[in-house]
C-alpha positions in Angstrom: 0.0 0.0 0.0 1.2 3.5 -0.8 0.9 6.9 0.8 -1.8 9.2 -0.5 -0.2 12.5 -1.7 -1.8 15.6 -0.3 -0.8 19.1 -1.6 -1.0 21.8 1.1 -1.5 25.5 0.2 -1.7 28.5 2.5 -4.6 30.9 2.6 -5.0 33.9 4.8 -7.4 31.9 7.0 -5.4 28.7 7.3 -4.5 25.7 5.1 -6.1 24.1 2.0 -5.4 20.6 1.0 -6.1 18.8 -2.3 -5.5 15.2 -3.2 -4.4 14.7 -6.9 -5.4 11.0 -6.8 -8.9 11.9 -5.7 -10.0 14.8 -8.0 -12.4 17.1 -6.3 -11.5 16.0 -2.8 -10.3 19.0 -0.9 -10.2 20.1 2.7 -9.5 23.1 4.9 -8.2 23.8 8.4 -7.2 26.8 10.4 -4.0 25.0 11.4 -2.3 21.7 10.5 -4.0 19.7 13.3 -7.5 20.8 12.2 -6.6 20.3 8.5 -5.7 16.6 9.2 -9.0 16.1 11.1 -11.0 17.6 8.3 -9.0 15.8 5.7 -9.8 12.4 7.2 -13.5 13.2 7.0 -13.3 14.6 3.5 -11.4 11.5 2.2 -13.8 9.1 3.9 -16.8 10.8 2.3 -15.1 10.9 -1.1 -14.2 7.2 -1.0 -17.7 6.3 0.1 -19.1 8.2 -2.9 -16.6 6.5 -5.3 -17.6 3.1 -3.9 -21.3 3.8 -4.2 -20.7 4.9 -7.9 -18.9 1.7 -8.6 -15.6 3.4 -9.1 -12.2 1.9 -8.3 -11.4 2.9 -4.7 -7.6 3.2 -4.1 -6.1 1.8 -1.0 -3.5 3.8 0.9 -1.7 3.4 4.2 -1.1 7.0 5.2 -0.6 10.5 3.8 2.4 12.2 2.2 1.9 15.9 2.7 3.7 18.2 0.3 4.1 21.9 0.3 6.0 24.5 -1.7 9.3 25.5 0.1 8.4 29.2 0.0 5.2 28.4 1.9 7.3 26.5 4.5 9.4 29.6 5.2 6.3 31.8 5.4 4.4 29.4 7.6 7.3 28.3 9.8 9.7 31.3 10.2 12.4 29.6 12.2 13.9 32.5 14.0 13.3 34.3 17.3 10.8 36.5 15.6 9.1 33.5 14.0 8.9 31.7 17.3 7.6 34.8 19.0 4.9 35.2 16.3 3.9 31.6 16.4 3.8 31.4 20.2 2.2 34.8 20.8 5.1 35.9 23.0 7.1 39.2 22.8 10.0 38.9 20.4 12.3 41.1 22.5 11.6 38.9 25.6 12.3 35.7 23.6 15.6 37.3 22.4 16.6 38.0 26.0 15.8 34.4 26.9 17.8 33.1 23.9 20.8 35.3 24.8 20.7 34.3 28.4 19.9 37.8 29.7 16.7 36.6 31.3 15.2 33.3 32.4 11.7 32.5 31.3 9.0 31.6 33.8 7.9 28.0 33.7 4.8 29.1 31.8 6.8 31.1 29.2 9.3 28.2 28.7 6.4 25.8 28.2 4.8 28.1 25.5 8.1 28.3 23.6 8.7 24.5 23.9 5.1 23.7 22.7 5.5 26.1 19.7 8.8 24.4 18.7 7.3 20.9 19.2 4.2 21.9 17.1 6.4 23.1 14.3 8.5 19.9 14.4 5.5 17.6 14.6 3.8 19.3 11.6 7.0 19.2 9.6 7.5 15.5 10.2 4.5 14.9 7.9 5.6 17.1 5.0 7.8 16.9 1.9 8.6 19.8 -0.4 7.2 20.0 -3.9 
């Protein structure tokens, strides 16, 4: 069984996904987690419709997410400014943490850690076009 290719494109509101092997099957999510949830539902409905219509229903094991590399750098700005924007924390404050001038509170450190983990988790599913 192969992976089902999913093309991810940014919008101002979130992320769109299309599946070339399933023409007309698209999904949207405000973030990667919600996109994956909605994508599962869209694909299941699409495959049910194909089966009802007597069409060949492809089998797949998992998804292979693909995105344009320029989108990656817009969506995941890996810098102090990018981490600040993604986490909702002040850039100057994160810079002070990064340079050792200040120590983050447990709550602030947790927010930064969660942001970095979220970026890493989302990127573990994606290949570049």
